[in-house]
Backbone as XML, in Angstrom:
<?xml version="1.0"?>
<chain id="A" units="angstrom">
  <residue number="1" name="LEU">
    <atom name="N" x="11.467" y="-12.063" z="13.938"/>
    <atom name="CA" x="10.530" y="-11.373" z="13.052"/>
    <atom name="C" x="10.798" y="-11.745" z="11.591"/>
  </residue>
  <residue number="2" name="PHE">
    <atom name="N" x="12.083" y="-11.867" z="11.229"/>
    <atom name="CA" x="12.397" y="-12.239" z="9.852"/>
    <atom name="C" x="11.874" y="-13.640" z="9.525"/>
  </residue>
  <residue number="3" name="SER">
    <atom name="N" x="11.913" y="-14.542" z="10.484"/>
    <atom name="CA" x="11.412" y="-15.896" z="10.238"/>
    <atom name="C" x="9.904" y="-15.890" z="10.034"/>
  </residue>
  <residue number="4" name="ALA">
    <atom name="N" x="9.178" y="-15.103" z="10.811"/>
    <atom name="CA" x="7.732" y="-15.007" z="10.638"/>
    <atom name="C" x="7.392" y="-14.383" z="9.290"/>
  </residue>
  <residue number="5" name="LEU">
    <atom name="N" x="8.127" y="-13.348" z="8.901"/>
    <atom name="CA" x="7.912" y="-12.739" z="7.593"/>
    <atom name="C" x="8.225" y="-13.719" z="6.473"/>
  </residue>
  <residue number="6" name="ALA">
    <atom name="N" x="9.277" y="-14.525" z="6.659"/>
    <atom name="CA" x="9.630" y="-15.524" z="5.648"/>
    <atom name="C" x="8.493" y="-16.524" z="5.460"/>
  </residue>
  <residue number="7" name="PHE">
    <atom name="N" x="7.888" y="-16.950" z="6.551"/>
    <atom name="CA" x="6.780" y="-17.900" z="6.466"/>
    <atom name="C" x="5.609" y="-17.307" z="5.695"/>
  </residue>
  <residue number="8" name="VAL">
    <atom name="N" x="5.254" y="-16.062" z="6.009"/>
    <atom name="CA" x="4.100" y="-15.435" z="5.356"/>
    <atom name="C" x="4.400" y="-15.141" z="3.887"/>
  </residue>
  <residue number="9" name="ILE">
    <atom name="N" x="5.596" y="-14.666" z="3.575"/>
    <atom name="CA" x="5.957" y="-14.394" z="2.180"/>
    <atom name="C" x="5.962" y="-15.690" z="1.379"/>
  </residue>
  <residue number="10" name="HIS">
    <atom name="N" x="6.506" y="-16.756" z="1.947"/>
    <atom name="CA" x="6.509" y="-18.053" z="1.265"/>
    <atom name="C" x="5.082" y="-18.495" z="0.969"/>
  </residue>
  <residue number="11" name="TYR">
    <atom name="N" x="4.217" y="-18.382" z="1.958"/>
    <atom name="CA" x="2.821" y="-18.765" z="1.760"/>
    <atom name="C" x="2.178" y="-17.946" z="0.645"/>
  </residue>
  <residue number="12" name="LEU">
    <atom name="N" x="2.378" y="-16.633" z="0.666"/>
    <atom name="CA" x="1.735" y="-15.767" z="-0.319"/>
    <atom name="C" x="2.256" y="-15.996" z="-1.732"/>
  </residue>
  <residue number="13" name="VAL">
    <atom name="N" x="3.546" y="-16.254" z="-1.881"/>
    <atom name="CA" x="4.095" y="-16.520" z="-3.213"/>
    <atom name="C" x="3.433" y="-17.755" z="-3.816"/>
  </residue>
  <residue number="14" name="PHE">
    <atom name="N" x="3.354" y="-18.826" z="-3.040"/>
    <atom name="CA" x="2.791" y="-20.061" z="-3.585"/>
    <atom name="C" x="1.264" y="-20.023" z="-3.610"/>
  </residue>
  <residue number="15" name="TYR">
    <atom name="N" x="0.643" y="-19.201" z="-2.778"/>
    <atom name="CA" x="-0.799" y="-18.994" z="-2.862"/>
    <atom name="C" x="-1.146" y="-18.291" z="-4.170"/>
  </residue>
  <residue number="16" name="CYS">
    <atom name="N" x="-0.381" y="-17.256" z="-4.514"/>
    <atom name="CA" x="-0.614" y="-16.552" z="-5.781"/>
    <atom name="C" x="-0.402" y="-17.479" z="-6.971"/>
  </residue>
  <residue number="17" name="ALA">
    <atom name="N" x="0.616" y="-18.314" z="-6.891"/>
    <atom name="CA" x="0.849" y="-19.265" z="-7.977"/>
    <atom name="C" x="-0.296" y="-20.271" z="-8.069"/>
  </residue>
  <residue number="18" name="SER">
    <atom name="N" x="-0.807" y="-20.701" z="-6.936"/>
    <atom name="CA" x="-1.904" y="-21.668" z="-6.932"/>
    <atom name="C" x="-3.210" y="-21.051" z="-7.411"/>
  </residue>
  <residue number="19" name="LEU">
    <atom name="N" x="-3.355" y="-19.747" z="-7.259"/>
    <atom name="CA" x="-4.566" y="-19.085" z="-7.737"/>
    <atom name="C" x="-4.680" y="-19.106" z="-9.253"/>
  </residue>
  <residue number="20" name="CYS">
    <atom name="N" x="-3.612" y="-19.447" z="-9.933"/>
    <atom name="CA" x="-3.683" y="-19.584" z="-11.393"/>
    <atom name="C" x="-4.598" y="-20.732" z="-11.795"/>
  </residue>
  <residue number="21" name="ALA">
    <atom name="N" x="-5.031" y="-21.533" z="-10.836"/>
    <atom name="CA" x="-5.960" y="-22.630" z="-11.112"/>
    <atom name="C" x="-7.313" y="-22.106" z="-11.589"/>
  </residue>
  <residue number="22" name="PHE">
    <atom name="N" x="-7.597" y="-20.833" z="-11.376"/>
    <atom name="CA" x="-8.816" y="-20.267" z="-11.932"/>
    <atom name="C" x="-8.798" y="-20.305" z="-13.453"/>
  </residue>
  <residue number="23" name="TRP">
    <atom name="N" x="-7.606" y="-20.234" z="-14.043"/>
    <atom name="CA" x="-7.492" y="-20.183" z="-15.488"/>
    <atom name="C" x="-6.873" y="-21.440" z="-16.091"/>
  </residue>
  <residue number="24" name="LEU">
    <atom name="N" x="-6.104" y="-22.172" z="-15.335"/>
    <atom name="CA" x="-5.418" y="-23.361" z="-15.832"/>
    <atom name="C" x="-6.005" y="-24.614" z="-15.196"/>
  </residue>
  <residue number="25" name="GLU">
    <atom name="N" x="-5.907" y="-25.724" z="-15.910"/>
    <atom name="CA" x="-6.393" y="-26.985" z="-15.349"/>
    <atom name="C" x="-5.360" y="-27.623" z="-14.421"/>
  </residue>
  <residue number="26" name="GLU">
    <atom name="N" x="-4.105" y="-27.485" z="-14.752"/>
    <atom name="CA" x="-3.027" y="-28.069" z="-13.951"/>
    <atom name="C" x="-2.050" y="-26.974" z="-13.552"/>
  </residue>
  <residue number="27" name="VAL">
    <atom name="N" x="-1.844" y="-26.794" z="-12.265"/>
    <atom name="CA" x="-0.860" y="-25.828" z="-11.785"/>
    <atom name="C" x="0.284" y="-26.516" z="-11.057"/>
  </residue>
  <residue number="28" name="TRP">
    <atom name="N" x="0.220" y="-27.843" z="-10.957"/>
    <atom name="CA" x="1.241" y="-28.580" z="-10.230"/>
    <atom name="C" x="2.619" y="-28.372" z="-10.850"/>
  </residue>
  <residue number="29" name="GLY">
    <atom name="N" x="2.729" y="-28.470" z="-12.157"/>
    <atom name="CA" x="4.020" y="-28.315" z="-12.828"/>
    <atom name="C" x="4.596" y="-26.923" z="-12.649"/>
  </residue>
  <residue number="30" name="MET">
    <atom name="N" x="3.729" y="-25.932" z="-12.741"/>
    <atom name="CA" x="4.188" y="-24.557" z="-12.583"/>
    <atom name="C" x="4.698" y="-24.312" z="-11.165"/>
  </residue>
  <residue number="31" name="THR">
    <atom name="N" x="3.979" y="-24.797" z="-10.164"/>
    <atom name="CA" x="4.427" y="-24.599" z="-8.791"/>
    <atom name="C" x="5.678" y="-25.419" z="-8.493"/>
  </residue>
  <residue number="32" name="PHE">
    <atom name="N" x="5.831" y="-26.568" z="-9.148"/>
    <atom name="CA" x="7.043" y="-27.364" z="-8.976"/>
    <atom name="C" x="8.269" y="-26.615" z="-9.489"/>
  </residue>
  <residue number="33" name="VAL">
    <atom name="N" x="8.154" y="-26.025" z="-10.661"/>
    <atom name="CA" x="9.259" y="-25.242" z="-11.230"/>
    <atom name="C" x="9.515" y="-23.995" z="-10.379"/>
  </residue>
  <residue number="34" name="LEU">
    <atom name="N" x="8.447" y="-23.348" z="-9.936"/>
    <atom name="CA" x="8.599" y="-22.169" z="-9.080"/>
    <atom name="C" x="9.300" y="-22.525" z="-7.778"/>
  </residue>
  <residue number="35" name="ARG">
    <atom name="N" x="8.957" y="-23.669" z="-7.203"/>
    <atom name="CA" x="9.600" y="-24.101" z="-5.958"/>
    <atom name="C" x="11.097" y="-24.348" z="-6.175"/>
  </residue>
  <residue number="36" name="GLY">
    <atom name="N" x="11.466" y="-24.977" z="-7.289"/>
    <atom name="CA" x="12.878" y="-25.194" z="-7.590"/>
    <atom name="C" x="13.630" y="-23.888" z="-7.769"/>
  </residue>
  <residue number="37" name="PHE">
    <atom name="N" x="13.032" y="-22.954" z="-8.520"/>
    <atom name="CA" x="13.663" y="-21.654" z="-8.714"/>
    <atom name="C" x="13.751" y="-20.892" z="-7.393"/>
  </residue>
  <residue number="38" name="ALA">
    <atom name="N" x="12.699" y="-20.984" z="-6.583"/>
    <atom name="CA" x="12.696" y="-20.289" z="-5.291"/>
    <atom name="C" x="13.782" y="-20.829" z="-4.377"/>
  </residue>
  <residue number="39" name="ASN">
    <atom name="N" x="14.021" y="-22.125" z="-4.404"/>
    <atom name="CA" x="15.085" y="-22.697" z="-3.574"/>
    <atom name="C" x="16.454" y="-22.160" z="-3.977"/>
  </residue>
  <residue number="40" name="ILE">
    <atom name="N" x="16.679" y="-22.002" z="-5.262"/>
    <atom name="CA" x="17.959" y="-21.455" z="-5.730"/>
    <atom name="C" x="18.054" y="-19.969" z="-5.377"/>
  </residue>
  <residue number="41" name="ALA">
    <atom name="N" x="16.990" y="-19.212" z="-5.663"/>
    <atom name="CA" x="17.013" y="-17.765" z="-5.457"/>
    <atom name="C" x="16.969" y="-17.381" z="-3.985"/>
  </residue>
  <residue number="42" name="ALA">
    <atom name="N" x="16.546" y="-18.291" z="-3.118"/>
    <atom name="CA" x="16.493" y="-17.990" z="-1.685"/>
    <atom name="C" x="17.811" y="-18.288" z="-0.997"/>
  </residue>
  <residue number="43" name="GLY">
    <atom name="N" x="18.686" y="-19.022" z="-1.660"/>
    <atom name="CA" x="19.952" y="-19.378" z="-1.049"/>
    <atom name="C" x="19.895" y="-20.691" z="-0.301"/>
  </residue>
  <residue number="44" name="SER">
    <atom name="N" x="18.991" y="-21.579" z="-0.684"/>
    <atom name="CA" x="18.869" y="-22.880" z="-0.007"/>
    <atom name="C" x="20.069" y="-23.768" z="-0.262"/>
  </residue>
  <residue number="45" name="PHE">
    <atom name="N" x="20.528" y="-23.795" z="-1.499"/>
    <atom name="CA" x="21.615" y="-24.693" z="-1.879"/>
    <atom name="C" x="22.984" y="-24.048" z="-1.719"/>
  </residue>
  <residue number="46" name="LEU">
    <atom name="N" x="23.091" y="-22.808" z="-2.154"/>
    <atom name="CA" x="24.327" y="-22.034" z="-2.052"/>
    <atom name="C" x="23.994" y="-20.663" z="-1.492"/>
  </residue>
  <residue number="47" name="PRO">
    <atom name="N" x="24.850" y="-20.106" z="-0.651"/>
    <atom name="CA" x="24.612" y="-18.734" z="-0.198"/>
    <atom name="C" x="24.601" y="-17.772" z="-1.390"/>
  </residue>
  <residue number="48" name="LEU">
    <atom name="N" x="23.740" y="-16.783" z="-1.327"/>
    <atom name="CA" x="23.613" y="-15.849" z="-2.450"/>
    <atom name="C" x="24.897" y="-15.064" z="-2.690"/>
  </residue>
  <residue number="49" name="ASP">
    <atom name="N" x="25.755" y="-14.953" z="-1.686"/>
    <atom name="CA" x="27.016" y="-14.240" z="-1.843"/>
    <atom name="C" x="27.975" y="-14.952" z="-2.786"/>
  </residue>
  <residue number="50" name="LEU">
    <atom name="N" x="27.777" y="-16.225" z="-3.044"/>
    <atom name="CA" x="28.660" y="-16.981" z="-3.925"/>
    <atom name="C" x="28.321" y="-16.823" z="-5.404"/>
  </residue>
  <residue number="51" name="PHE">
    <atom name="N" x="27.168" y="-16.252" z="-5.726"/>
    <atom name="CA" x="26.785" y="-16.040" z="-7.116"/>
    <atom name="C" x="27.481" y="-14.799" z="-7.661"/>
  </residue>
  <residue number="52" name="SER">
    <atom name="N" x="27.519" y="-14.679" z="-8.977"/>
    <atom name="CA" x="28.129" y="-13.501" z="-9.602"/>
    <atom name="C" x="27.288" y="-12.268" z="-9.286"/>
  </residue>
  <residue number="53" name="SER">
    <atom name="N" x="27.842" y="-11.099" z="-9.538"/>
    <atom name="CA" x="27.144" y="-9.858" z="-9.188"/>
    <atom name="C" x="25.852" y="-9.711" z="-9.985"/>
  </residue>
  <residue number="54" name="PHE">
    <atom name="N" x="25.827" y="-10.200" z="-11.229"/>
    <atom name="CA" x="24.590" y="-10.148" z="-12.018"/>
    <atom name="C" x="23.483" y="-10.941" z="-11.343"/>
  </residue>
  <residue number="55" name="TRP">
    <atom name="N" x="23.789" y="-12.178" z="-10.959"/>
    <atom name="CA" x="22.780" y="-13.026" z="-10.343"/>
    <atom name="C" x="22.401" y="-12.516" z="-8.958"/>
  </residue>
  <residue number="56" name="GLN">
    <atom name="N" x="23.339" y="-11.957" z="-8.228"/>
    <atom name="CA" x="23.010" y="-11.383" z="-6.924"/>
    <atom name="C" x="22.022" y="-10.235" z="-7.071"/>
  </residue>
  <residue number="57" name="SER">
    <atom name="N" x="22.265" y="-9.348" z="-8.033"/>
    <atom name="CA" x="21.337" y="-8.227" z="-8.225"/>
    <atom name="C" x="19.991" y="-8.719" z="-8.735"/>
  </residue>
  <residue number="58" name="PHE">
    <atom name="N" x="19.986" y="-9.759" z="-9.563"/>
    <atom name="CA" x="18.725" y="-10.330" z="-10.043"/>
    <atom name="C" x="17.940" y="-10.957" z="-8.887"/>
  </residue>
  <residue number="59" name="PHE">
    <atom name="N" x="18.616" y="-11.745" z="-8.050"/>
    <atom name="CA" x="17.944" y="-12.387" z="-6.924"/>
    <atom name="C" x="17.519" y="-11.369" z="-5.860"/>
  </residue>
  <residue number="60" name="ASN">
    <atom name="N" x="18.251" y="-10.267" z="-5.732"/>
    <atom name="CA" x="17.870" y="-9.222" z="-4.778"/>
    <atom name="C" x="16.600" y="-8.502" z="-5.203"/>
  </residue>
  <residue number="61" name="PHE">
    <atom name="N" x="16.277" y="-8.543" z="-6.489"/>
    <atom name="CA" x="15.069" y="-7.920" z="-6.998"/>
    <atom name="C" x="13.821" y="-8.734" z="-6.649"/>
  </residue>
  <residue number="62" name="LEU">
    <atom name="N" x="13.986" y="-10.024" z="-6.386"/>
    <atom name="CA" x="12.877" y="-10.948" z="-6.131"/>
    <atom name="C" x="12.634" y="-11.121" z="-4.629"/>
  </residue>
  <residue number="63" name="PRO">
    <atom name="N" x="11.474" y="-11.628" z="-4.241"/>
    <atom name="CA" x="11.173" y="-11.777" z="-2.809"/>
    <atom name="C" x="11.800" y="-13.005" z="-2.161"/>
  </residue>
  <residue number="64" name="PHE">
    <atom name="N" x="12.445" y="-13.863" z="-2.923"/>
    <atom name="CA" x="12.885" y="-15.151" z="-2.397"/>
    <atom name="C" x="14.030" y="-15.043" z="-1.399"/>
  </residue>
  <residue number="65" name="LYS">
    <atom name="N" x="14.815" y="-13.970" z="-1.451"/>
    <atom name="CA" x="15.913" y="-13.830" z="-0.491"/>
    <atom name="C" x="15.393" y="-13.688" z="0.931"/>
  </residue>
  <residue number="66" name="TYR">
    <atom name="N" x="14.150" y="-13.230" z="1.083"/>
    <atom name="CA" x="13.563" y="-13.074" z="2.414"/>
    <atom name="C" x="13.126" y="-14.410" z="3.012"/>
  </residue>
  <residue number="67" name="LEU">
    <atom name="N" x="13.166" y="-15.481" z="2.223"/>
    <atom name="CA" x="12.738" y="-16.785" z="2.715"/>
    <atom name="C" x="13.821" y="-17.488" z="3.523"/>
  </residue>
  <residue number="68" name="ILE">
    <atom name="N" x="15.064" y="-17.438" z="3.063"/>
    <atom name="CA" x="16.140" y="-18.164" z="3.750"/>
    <atom name="C" x="17.353" y="-17.284" z="4.005"/>
  </residue>
  <residue number="69" name="SER">
    <atom name="N" x="17.835" y="-16.605" z="2.990"/>
    <atom name="CA" x="19.084" y="-15.860" z="3.098"/>
    <atom name="C" x="19.032" y="-14.780" z="4.180"/>
  </residue>
  <residue number="70" name="VAL">
    <atom name="N" x="17.980" y="-13.993" z="4.187"/>
    <atom name="CA" x="17.878" y="-12.895" z="5.149"/>
    <atom name="C" x="17.714" y="-13.412" z="6.582"/>
  </residue>
  <residue number="71" name="PRO">
    <atom name="N" x="16.789" y="-14.360" z="6.847"/>
    <atom name="CA" x="16.698" y="-14.846" z="8.237"/>
    <atom name="C" x="17.979" y="-15.500" z="8.736"/>
  </residue>
  <residue number="72" name="VAL">
    <atom name="N" x="18.689" y="-16.206" z="7.864"/>
    <atom name="CA" x="19.944" y="-16.847" z="8.283"/>
    <atom name="C" x="20.993" y="-15.789" z="8.603"/>
  </residue>
  <residue number="73" name="LYS">
    <atom name="N" x="21.105" y="-14.759" z="7.752"/>
    <atom name="CA" x="22.064" y="-13.681" z="8.027"/>
    <atom name="C" x="21.729" y="-12.965" z="9.330"/>
  </residue>
  <residue number="74" name="ALA">
    <atom name="N" x="20.442" y="-12.756" z="9.580"/>
    <atom name="CA" x="20.051" y="-12.076" z="10.821"/>
    <atom name="C" x="20.369" y="-12.937" z="12.036"/>
  </residue>
  <residue number="75" name="LEU">
    <atom name="N" x="20.116" y="-14.226" z="11.946"/>
    <atom name="CA" x="20.404" y="-15.113" z="13.076"/>
    <atom name="C" x="21.899" y="-15.259" z="13.326"/>
  </residue>
  <residue number="76" name="MET">
    <atom name="N" x="22.690" y="-15.179" z="12.265"/>
    <atom name="CA" x="24.140" y="-15.304" z="12.404"/>
    <atom name="C" x="24.789" y="-13.980" z="12.823"/>
  </residue>
  <residue number="77" name="GLY">
    <atom name="N" x="24.033" y="-12.905" z="12.849"/>
    <atom name="CA" x="24.585" y="-11.611" z="13.233"/>
    <atom name="C" x="25.402" y="-10.964" z="12.136"/>
  </residue>
  <residue number="78" name="ARG">
    <atom name="N" x="25.123" y="-11.274" z="10.879"/>
    <atom name="CA" x="25.878" y="-10.728" z="9.758"/>
    <atom name="C" x="25.223" y="-9.497" z="9.145"/>
  </residue>
  <residue number="79" name="MET">
    <atom name="N" x="24.268" y="-8.901" z="9.863"/>
    <atom name="CA" x="23.601" y="-7.697" z="9.366"/>
    <atom name="C" x="23.828" y="-6.570" z="10.363"/>
  </residue>
  <residue number="80" name="ASP">
    <atom name="N" x="24.235" y="-5.398" z="9.850"/>
    <atom name="CA" x="24.363" y="-4.258" z="10.752"/>
    <atom name="C" x="22.986" y="-3.620" z="10.959"/>
  </residue>
  <residue number="81" name="ILE">
    <atom name="N" x="22.901" y="-2.698" z="11.875"/>
    <atom name="CA" x="21.611" y="-2.145" z="12.292"/>
    <atom name="C" x="20.927" y="-1.391" z="11.152"/>
  </residue>
  <residue number="82" name="ASN">
    <atom name="N" x="21.694" y="-0.729" z="10.287"/>
    <atom name="CA" x="21.098" y="-0.009" z="9.160"/>
    <atom name="C" x="20.510" y="-0.968" z="8.140"/>
  </residue>
  <residue number="83" name="SER">
    <atom name="N" x="21.221" y="-2.026" z="7.827"/>
    <atom name="CA" x="20.708" y="-2.966" z="6.830"/>
    <atom name="C" x="19.517" y="-3.755" z="7.370"/>
  </residue>
  <residue number="84" name="ILE">
    <atom name="N" x="19.437" y="-3.921" z="8.687"/>
    <atom name="CA" x="18.263" y="-4.595" z="9.249"/>
    <atom name="C" x="17.012" y="-3.757" z="8.978"/>
  </residue>
  <residue number="85" name="GLY">
    <atom name="N" x="17.101" y="-2.459" z="9.143"/>
    <atom name="CA" x="15.956" y="-1.586" z="8.898"/>
    <atom name="C" x="15.517" y="-1.592" z="7.445"/>
  </residue>
  <residue number="86" name="TYR">
    <atom name="N" x="16.493" y="-1.458" z="6.532"/>
    <atom name="CA" x="16.162" y="-1.468" z="5.111"/>
    <atom name="C" x="15.621" y="-2.826" z="4.668"/>
  </residue>
  <residue number="87" name="THR">
    <atom name="N" x="16.199" y="-3.876" z="5.198"/>
    <atom name="CA" x="15.752" y="-5.217" z="4.842"/>
    <atom name="C" x="14.349" y="-5.470" z="5.375"/>
  </residue>
  <residue number="88" name="MET">
    <atom name="N" x="14.070" y="-4.982" z="6.564"/>
    <atom name="CA" x="12.726" y="-5.129" z="7.140"/>
    <atom name="C" x="11.699" y="-4.371" z="6.303"/>
  </residue>
  <residue number="89" name="MET">
    <atom name="N" x="12.058" y="-3.175" z="5.850"/>
    <atom name="CA" x="11.149" y="-2.412" z="4.993"/>
    <atom name="C" x="10.903" y="-3.141" z="3.677"/>
  </residue>
  <residue number="90" name="GLY">
    <atom name="N" x="11.948" y="-3.738" z="3.116"/>
    <atom name="CA" x="11.786" y="-4.507" z="1.888"/>
    <atom name="C" x="10.899" y="-5.722" z="2.084"/>
  </residue>
  <residue number="91" name="ALA">
    <atom name="N" x="11.069" y="-6.413" z="3.201"/>
    <atom name="CA" x="10.243" y="-7.587" z="3.483"/>
    <atom name="C" x="8.779" y="-7.194" z="3.651"/>
  </residue>
  <residue number="92" name="PHE">
    <atom name="N" x="8.515" y="-6.105" z="4.380"/>
    <atom name="CA" x="7.129" y="-5.659" z="4.539"/>
    <atom name="C" x="6.560" y="-5.148" z="3.217"/>
  </residue>
  <residue number="93" name="GLY">
    <atom name="N" x="7.408" y="-4.550" z="2.380"/>
    <atom name="CA" x="6.955" y="-4.138" z="1.047"/>
    <atom name="C" x="6.504" y="-5.323" z="0.217"/>
  </residue>
  <residue number="94" name="TRP">
    <atom name="N" x="7.311" y="-6.387" z="0.209"/>
    <atom name="CA" x="6.908" y="-7.595" z="-0.514"/>
    <atom name="C" x="5.667" y="-8.222" z="0.106"/>
  </residue>
  <residue number="95" name="LEU">
    <atom name="N" x="5.567" y="-8.192" z="1.414"/>
    <atom name="CA" x="4.398" y="-8.755" z="2.089"/>
    <atom name="C" x="3.124" y="-8.050" z="1.628"/>
  </residue>
  <residue number="96" name="PHE">
    <atom name="N" x="3.113" y="-6.736" z="1.672"/>
    <atom name="CA" x="1.923" y="-5.989" z="1.268"/>
    <atom name="C" x="1.680" y="-6.090" z="-0.237"/>
  </residue>
  <residue number="97" name="GLY">
    <atom name="N" x="2.755" y="-6.104" z="-1.026"/>
    <atom name="CA" x="2.600" y="-6.277" z="-2.466"/>
    <atom name="C" x="2.001" y="-7.630" z="-2.828"/>
  </residue>
  <residue number="98" name="LEU">
    <atom name="N" x="2.450" y="-8.675" z="-2.156"/>
    <atom name="CA" x="1.903" y="-10.008" z="-2.420"/>
    <atom name="C" x="0.470" y="-10.139" z="-1.915"/>
  </residue>
  <residue number="99" name="LEU">
    <atom name="N" x="0.153" y="-9.492" z="-0.794"/>
    <atom name="CA" x="-1.236" y="-9.474" z="-0.336"/>
    <atom name="C" x="-2.142" y="-8.800" z="-1.361"/>
  </residue>
  <residue number="100" name="LEU">
    <atom name="N" x="-1.698" y="-7.690" z="-1.895"/>
    <atom name="CA" x="-2.470" y="-6.987" z="-2.918"/>
    <atom name="C" x="-2.610" y="-7.843" z="-4.175"/>
  </residue>
  <residue number="101" name="LEU">
    <atom name="N" x="-1.527" y="-8.470" z="-4.595"/>
    <atom name="CA" x="-1.571" y="-9.339" z="-5.774"/>
    <atom name="C" x="-2.522" y="-10.511" z="-5.564"/>
  </residue>
  <residue number="102" name="ALA">
    <atom name="N" x="-2.478" y="-11.136" z="-4.392"/>
    <atom name="CA" x="-3.387" y="-12.252" z="-4.097"/>
    <atom name="C" x="-4.831" y="-11.785" z="-4.122"/>
  </residue>
  <residue number="103" name="TRP">
    <atom name="N" x="-5.104" y="-10.611" z="-3.581"/>
    <atom name="CA" x="-6.461" y="-10.083" z="-3.584"/>
    <atom name="C" x="-6.939" y="-9.814" z="-5.009"/>
  </residue>
  <residue number="104" name="LEU">
    <atom name="N" x="-6.066" y="-9.203" z="-5.833"/>
    <atom name="CA" x="-6.438" y="-8.919" z="-7.220"/>
    <atom name="C" x="-6.679" y="-10.198" z="-8.015"/>
  </residue>
  <residue number="105" name="ILE">
    <atom name="N" x="-5.805" y="-11.175" z="-7.864"/>
    <atom name="CA" x="-5.977" y="-12.435" z="-8.587"/>
    <atom name="C" x="-7.264" y="-13.131" z="-8.140"/>
  </residue>
  <residue number="106" name="THR">
    <atom name="N" x="-7.551" y="-13.091" z="-6.856"/>
    <atom name="CA" x="-8.776" y="-13.713" z="-6.352"/>
    <atom name="C" x="-10.005" y="-13.015" z="-6.914"/>
  </residue>
  <residue number="107" name="GLN">
    <atom name="N" x="-10.005" y="-11.701" z="-6.925"/>
    <atom name="CA" x="-11.154" y="-10.960" z="-7.455"/>
    <atom name="C" x="-11.393" y="-11.276" z="-8.932"/>
  </residue>
  <residue number="108" name="ARG">
    <atom name="N" x="-10.345" y="-11.276" z="-9.728"/>
    <atom name="CA" x="-10.497" y="-11.573" z="-11.152"/>
    <atom name="C" x="-10.829" y="-13.042" z="-11.380"/>
  </residue>
  <residue number="109" name="GLY">
    <atom name="N" x="-10.258" y="-13.915" z="-10.565"/>
    <atom name="CA" x="-10.509" y="-15.340" z="-10.714"/>
    <atom name="C" x="-11.930" y="-15.724" z="-10.368"/>
  </residue>
  <residue number="110" name="VAL">
    <atom name="N" x="-12.488" y="-15.122" z="-9.334"/>
    <atom name="CA" x="-13.872" y="-15.417" z="-8.955"/>
    <atom name="C" x="-14.828" y="-14.941" z="-10.043"/>
  </residue>
  <residue number="111" name="ARG">
    <atom name="N" x="-14.534" y="-13.829" z="-10.671"/>
    <atom name="CA" x="-15.366" y="-13.362" z="-11.782"/>
    <atom name="C" x="-15.273" y="-14.301" z="-12.977"/>
  </residue>
  <residue number="112" name="HIS">
    <atom name="N" x="-14.102" y="-14.902" z="-13.158"/>
    <atom name="CA" x="-13.871" y="-15.785" z="-14.307"/>
    <atom name="C" x="-14.367" y="-17.199" z="-14.049"/>
  </residue>
  <residue number="113" name="TYR">
    <atom name="N" x="-14.465" y="-17.608" z="-12.825"/>
    <atom name="CA" x="-14.776" y="-18.986" z="-12.460"/>
    <atom name="C" x="-16.190" y="-19.388" z="-12.854"/>
  </residue>
  <residue number="114" name="THR">
    <atom name="N" x="-16.287" y="-20.570" z="-13.450"/>
    <atom name="CA" x="-17.591" y="-21.170" z="-13.750"/>
    <atom name="C" x="-17.552" y="-22.617" z="-13.329"/>
  </residue>
  <residue number="115" name="ALA">
    <atom name="N" x="-18.612" y="-23.075" z="-12.726"/>
    <atom name="CA" x="-18.701" y="-24.474" z="-12.280"/>
    <atom name="C" x="-19.599" y="-25.232" z="-13.230"/>
  </residue>
  <residue number="116" name="VAL">
    <atom name="N" x="-19.243" y="-26.459" z="-13.507"/>
    <atom name="CA" x="-20.033" y="-27.331" z="-14.358"/>
    <atom name="C" x="-20.506" y="-28.507" z="-13.515"/>
  </residue>
  <residue number="117" name="VAL">
    <atom name="N" x="-21.792" y="-28.711" z="-13.514"/>
    <atom name="CA" x="-22.373" y="-29.826" z="-12.750"/>
    <atom name="C" x="-22.779" y="-30.901" z="-13.740"/>
  </residue>
  <residue number="118" name="HIS">
    <atom name="N" x="-22.351" y="-32.116" z="-13.474"/>
    <atom name="CA" x="-22.691" y="-33.230" z="-14.375"/>
    <atom name="C" x="-23.955" y="-33.883" z="-13.941"/>
  </residue>
</chain>
């Protein structure tokens, strides 16, 4: 379940970033930087436990830990039953929050969008 949630959260994060194309001409650079930051904050390069307590609390505030760190910990059996419940609630919270954000950005973007025909 954590892996499926990771896939959907990853999609929604980058979908929301890509929706900025309603207002910007180029979003490639922004998504490139976001992808690099997401890889660090998700624990792709180093486990999040190796960062200082400041960075751990900062990364715990963001949705990126649900992309790699949480599914890996769950698969390795490093989560007790209580933390699985709280972590699942946090993942579903980010899922619904990102769905709402994507819907809001889409609604405002469609109102702002204008097409030019040559």
